[in-house]
Structures are given as C-alpha cells and as structure tokens.
C-alpha positions in Angstrom: -31.1 35.0 10.9 -30.9 39.0 11.4 -32.8 38.7 14.7 -30.8 35.8 16.1 -27.5 36.1 18.5 -24.3 34.2 17.6 -22.7 32.3 20.6 -19.4 30.4 20.8 -19.8 27.0 22.7 -16.8 25.1 23.9 -17.7 21.4 24.3 -15.3 19.2 26.1 -15.7 15.4 26.0 -14.0 12.2 26.0 -13.7 9.6 23.5 -12.6 6.2 23.9 -10.1 4.9 21.4 -7.5 2.4 21.1 -5.0 4.7 19.3 -4.6 8.3 18.3 -5.8 7.2 14.7 -9.3 6.3 16.0 -9.4 9.3 18.6 -8.7 11.8 15.7 -11.3 10.1 13.6 -14.0 9.9 16.4 -13.4 13.5 17.0 -13.8 14.4 13.7 -17.1 12.1 13.3 -18.4 14.3 16.3 -17.6 17.5 14.8 -19.5 16.7 11.7 -22.7 15.8 13.9 -22.8 19.1 15.5 -25.1 21.5 13.7 -23.5 25.0 13.0 -21.1 26.7 10.7 -17.5 26.8 11.5 -17.1 24.0 13.8 -13.5 23.0 14.3 -11.4 21.0 16.5 -8.9 23.1 18.8 -7.1 20.4 20.4 -7.2 16.7 21.3 -5.1 15.3 24.5 -4.5 11.7 25.8 -6.0 11.7 29.4 -5.2 8.6 31.0 -7.6 7.8 33.8 -6.6 8.5 37.2 -3.5 10.2 36.2 -2.7 14.0 36.0 -0.2 13.6 33.2 -1.8 14.3 29.5 -0.3 14.3 25.9 -1.6 16.5 23.2 -1.5 15.0 20.1 0.7 16.6 17.7 -1.4 16.0 14.5 -5.2 16.6 15.0 -6.1 16.8 11.7 -9.0 14.6 10.1 -7.7 11.1 8.9 -7.5 10.5 5.4 -8.8 7.5 4.1 -6.4 5.2 2.3 -8.4 1.9 1.8 -8.6 2.2 -1.8 -7.0 -0.3 -3.7 -4.8 0.4 -6.6 -2.9 -1.8 -8.8 0.5 -1.1 -7.4 -0.9 -2.4 -3.8 0.1 -6.1 -3.1 -2.3 -8.8 -3.2 -3.8 -10.1 0.1 -2.9 -13.8 -0.8 
C-alpha cells in the first residue's frame, strides 16, 4: 500500500424505492458492496422524475432490523 496513491471518488446514483425506509436500506446495501475503507453516505434526496423539486431525507442512517419477535409482541392470530 505504500506505493499506491489514495483517491476520493464521489458516486451519484439513483435507487428506486417505495418509501424512505427502503431507499435508506438500498443505499446502505450499496455502500457495503463498495470495496474500500471509510465508505460513507453523505446525503439522500428524493428526486421525483421530471420535477425540479427535491427533498433531503432527515434520517440517512442505516435502518435497524426490528423483525425479531419477543414475548411482549402480539401474536399474529
């Protein structure tokens, strides 16, 4: 690694999702697939097609999994 130079690369891409949660989830999945250290998500914006208005997501953190069942959860039947 001593002979190699380090470069910062900014990647801009679109993800198509049903809601903010799924957009965050997809963005963080993409981040994990990028090989490199210190990869981070700086911003996520909702950009409707053919519209000049965008909306920045307030929470861009990785969604936490809440799918684990506990004894306090209601039964599905």
